[in-house]
C-alpha positions in Angstrom: 177.5 38.7 159.1 176.1 35.8 161.1 172.6 34.6 160.1 170.5 32.3 162.1 167.7 30.3 160.5 165.2 29.3 163.2 163.3 26.3 161.8 160.7 26.3 164.6 157.6 24.3 165.3 154.4 26.3 164.5 151.2 25.0 166.1 148.1 25.9 164.1 145.8 28.5 165.7 147.9 28.8 168.9 149.4 32.3 168.8 150.5 32.5 172.5 152.4 29.2 172.3 154.0 30.1 169.0 155.0 33.6 170.0 156.6 32.3 173.2 158.4 29.7 171.2 159.6 32.4 168.7 160.9 34.4 171.6 163.0 31.4 172.8 164.5 31.0 169.3 165.3 34.7 169.1 167.1 34.4 172.5 169.0 31.3 171.2 170.1 33.1 168.1 171.4 36.1 170.1 173.4 33.8 172.3 174.9 32.2 169.2 176.1 35.7 168.1 173.7 36.1 165.2 173.2 39.6 163.6 169.9 38.5 162.2 167.5 35.7 162.9 165.0 34.6 160.3 161.8 33.0 161.5 159.1 31.2 159.4 155.9 32.4 157.6 152.7 33.0 159.6 154.5 31.9 162.7 151.7 33.2 165.0 148.8 31.2 163.6 150.2 28.8 160.9 149.9 29.2 157.2 146.2 29.2 155.9 144.9 28.2 159.3 141.2 29.1 159.5 141.9 31.3 162.6 143.6 33.9 160.3 140.4 35.9 159.6 139.5 36.0 163.3 142.8 36.3 165.2 145.0 38.4 162.8 146.3 41.6 164.5 147.6 44.9 163.1 151.3 45.6 162.4 153.1 47.2 164.2 150.6 47.8 167.0 149.1 44.3 167.4 150.3 42.0 170.2 152.1 39.6 167.9 154.3 42.2 166.3 154.9 43.9 169.7 156.1 40.5 171.1 158.6 40.2 168.2 159.8 43.8 168.7 160.2 43.3 172.5 162.3 40.1 171.9 164.5 41.9 169.3 165.1 44.8 171.8 165.6 42.5 174.8 168.3 40.4 172.9 169.7 43.2 170.8 169.3 41.4 167.5 167.7 42.0 164.1 164.6 39.7 163.6 162.7 38.8 160.5 159.3 37.2 161.2 156.3 36.1 159.2 153.0 37.3 160.9 149.3 37.3 160.1 148.2 41.0 159.8 144.8 42.6 160.1 144.2 46.0 158.4 140.6 46.9 158.8 138.6 44.3 157.0 141.6 42.9 155.1 144.0 40.2 156.3 147.5 39.8 155.0 150.2 37.1 155.0 152.9 39.6 156.2 156.4 39.8 157.4 158.6 42.3 159.2 162.2 43.1 159.8 162.7 44.5 163.2 166.0 46.2 164.4 167.7 45.8 167.8 165.8 48.8 169.1 162.5 47.1 168.4 161.6 49.3 165.5 159.9 47.8 162.4 162.3 48.7 159.6 160.5 46.9 156.7 157.0 45.5 156.3 156.0 43.2 153.5 152.7 41.7 152.4 152.9 38.5 150.4 152.3 39.2 146.7 152.2 35.8 145.1 149.8 33.9 147.5 148.8 30.5 146.2 145.2 30.1 145.1 144.4 28.0 148.2 145.6 30.8 150.4 143.3 33.5 149.0 140.4 32.4 151.3 142.7 33.3 154.3 144.7 36.3 152.9 144.2 39.3 150.7 146.8 40.0 147.9 149.8 42.0 149.1 150.5 45.6 148.1 154.2 46.4 148.8 157.8 45.4 148.2 161.0 46.9 149.5 164.5 46.8 150.8 166.2 48.3 153.9 169.8 49.3 154.6 171.1 47.6 157.7 174.6 47.7 159.3 175.6 44.5 157.5 174.1 45.3 154.0 170.9 46.0 152.0 168.2 43.5 152.8 165.1 42.7 150.7 162.1 40.9 152.1 159.6 38.5 150.4 157.5 35.5 151.6 157.7 31.9 150.3 155.8 31.6 147.0 156.9 35.2 146.1 160.1 33.5 145.2 158.6 31.5 142.3 156.3 34.2 141.0 156.4 34.1 137.1 159.9 35.0 135.9 161.0 35.3 139.6 159.8 38.9 139.3 159.6 39.5 143.0 163.1 38.4 143.9 164.6 39.9 140.7 162.9 43.3 141.6 164.5 43.1 145.0 167.9 42.5 143.3 167.3 45.5 141.0 166.5 47.6 144.2 170.0 46.8 145.5 169.5 43.9 147.8 172.7 42.1 148.9 170.6 39.6 150.9 166.9 38.6 150.4 165.2 36.9 153.3 162.0 34.9 153.0 159.9 33.4 155.8 158.3 30.2 154.5 156.0 27.3 155.3 157.1 24.4 153.1 154.6 21.6 153.2 154.2 18.1 151.7 151.3 15.7 151.5 151.1 12.9 154.1 152.5 10.3 151.6 155.5 12.3 150.5 158.7 10.1 150.3 161.8 12.3 150.9 164.1 9.5 149.7 162.3 9.0 146.4 161.7 12.7 145.9 164.0 14.9 148.0 162.4 18.1 148.9 163.7 21.5 147.7 164.6 21.2 144.0 162.1 24.0 143.2 163.6 26.4 145.6 167.2 25.6 144.8 166.4 26.2 141.1 164.5 29.5 141.3 166.6 31.0 144.1 169.8 29.8 142.6 169.1 31.5 139.3 168.3 34.9 140.9 171.2 34.8 143.4 173.6 34.1 140.6 172.2 36.7 138.3 172.4 39.4 141.0 175.4 38.2 143.0 173.5 38.1 146.2 172.4 35.7 149.0 168.9 34.4 149.4 167.9 32.9 152.7 164.7 31.1 153.5 163.4 29.6 156.8 160.5 27.1 156.9 158.5 26.0 159.9 157.9 22.4 160.9 154.7 20.8 162.2 151.3 19.5 161.0 148.7 21.6 159.1 145.5 21.0 161.0 142.9 23.0 159.1 142.2 24.8 155.9 142.7 23.5 152.3 145.9 21.6 153.1 144.7 20.0 156.3 146.8 16.8 156.8 149.9 18.2 155.0 153.0 18.6 157.0 155.5 21.5 157.1 159.0 19.9 156.9 161.7 22.5 157.3 164.5 22.2 154.7 165.4 25.9 155.3 167.8 27.1 152.7 170.6 29.6 152.0 171.9 30.0 148.5 175.0 32.1 147.7 176.0 34.5 144.9 177.2 31.6 142.7 173.7 30.1 142.9 175.0 27.1 145.0 173.6 25.9 148.4 175.4 27.5 151.3 173.4 25.8 154.1 170.3 23.6 154.4 168.1 22.6 157.4 166.9 19.1 158.1 163.7 17.5 156.7 160.9 16.4 158.9 157.6 17.3 160.6 159.5 17.4 164.0 162.8 18.7 162.6 163.2 21.8 164.8 166.7 23.2 164.3 168.8 26.3 164.2 171.1 26.7 161.2 173.9 29.2 161.7 175.6 30.7 158.6 178.5 33.1 158.4 179.2 35.0 155.2 180.3 38.4 153.9 177.7 40.5 152.0 179.0 42.4 149.0 178.4 46.1 149.2 175.7 47.5 147.0 176.8 47.2 143.4 175.8 48.6 140.0 173.8 45.7 138.5 173.1 47.3 135.2 170.8 45.3 132.9 171.7 41.9 134.3 168.1 40.9 134.5 167.7 41.1 130.7 170.9 39.3 129.7 
C-alpha cells in the first residue's frame, strides 16, 4: 500500500481554515497515488483549544466530518482524520477512517487523554479495527499509544490489526532544544515494542503550529510524524518544526491477518 502522512498546520479555533487546508492535503495525497492519507489529531480546532466545548460537532453528521467525507469521495481515497466531536453534552477527542465512497468505516474516541485534556474532552468509550482492501487497520489517538503497558495498541494487535494509524498533536515547550534533546524517543520506544511484538506497522501524523490557548498555551506542535515497521525500526519520519508542513509518502506491504497467539504475554 501507499500511505501519506499529511503533517499539516492546524490553526487553533479556526475550523473553516483548517478543514479547507485538510481538503488540500487530501487532494495532494490522492495525486501522489496514496491509498490512505493520515491527518493529525483535532485538526478542526486544535488540541485542547478552548473552542472545543463550544464548536465541537457530531460525527458523522456534523460539518467537519461531512467535509472530510466529501473530500475522500471527491478524490477516491481512504482518509483518517482527528476531529473534535459533540455527542449531546459530551465532547470527545475523536478520529474517523473514511473510505473512498465517503462512508465512515471506523470511529474512535481517545481513551488515554492526558490530564490537561480532560477540561476539553470526555474520556473515550470505544476501540476497534476495520478490514480495508489493503489490510486490517486499527485506530487510536496520540497518547493512547503510551497508555500503561501499551494496552491500547496491544489490544488492536490482538484484534488483528496489520496497521495501526494514530492522529497526533506532538507539542514541545517554547524553550525545547531539538539538537540537545531530539524529539520522538518516547514514540519510537513504545510503538517500536508493539510493532515488533505483533509484526505490524504503526503510523502517526502530528500537526505543526502554535498552541494559542488552554493549559499548554505557548507550546508548539512540531511534526516529527512517524512510521515504525514490523521489526520495530523507523520506516519514515517527518521533519521537526512549528512551520514544518510536509507530506511523507511511505510504500510498504502489509502482512495478511495472522494468528498471533499469546505474543503479548511472552
